[in-house]
C-alpha positions, 0 to 999 in steps of 0.5 A: 500500500505504501508504494501505491500512495507514493506512486500516486503522489509522484504522478500528481506532482508530475501532472501539476508540473506539466499543467503549470508548464503548459499554461506558461507556454500557452500564455507566453505564446499568446502574448507573443502572438498579440505583440509580435506585429509591434514595430519597434523601429522604422527607417525609410531608406533615403533615395528609395521607396523602401522601408525597414522595420524591426519587430521582436521575436519570441526570445526578444531579438530583433527581426528586420523586415524590408519592403517597398511603400507600394507593398503596404496593404490593408490588413486581411486577417482578423488578428488584433493590433494590426495597422497594415500588412506588407509582403504577407507580414502583419505590423502594428504601428502607433501612428501618433509616434511617426513624424514622416507624413509621406509614410503615413499617407501610405498607411491604410485608414479605416476606409482603406488605403489613404489616397485611393478611391473616394475623397472626403468630398466624394463621400458626402460628409 
């Protein structure tokens, strides 16, 4: 009987460790999924229409993405915290922190890409 009780206690401990470990892995992955599109730095390459942005990876290192301004699209996915997509990658950018007006004109607005389609006068506002 004594060996059965200690075996059950060990199984319970292993089960608790596995549950806590899986919970930690799940919450870390979920947090990374939400925050990975956040643009830590943005640079426009002088003389070109190329943009270089840096985001963070799961382990906290910088990941660099380079794309043209023409590659910026409205987000297609239902993922939260996305301002735009470029070359299939989602990005979140705090528009209030960007001083480059030309770059901001290429970002999608709530109605689509700014500068395309209707003007404010055409919407009847």
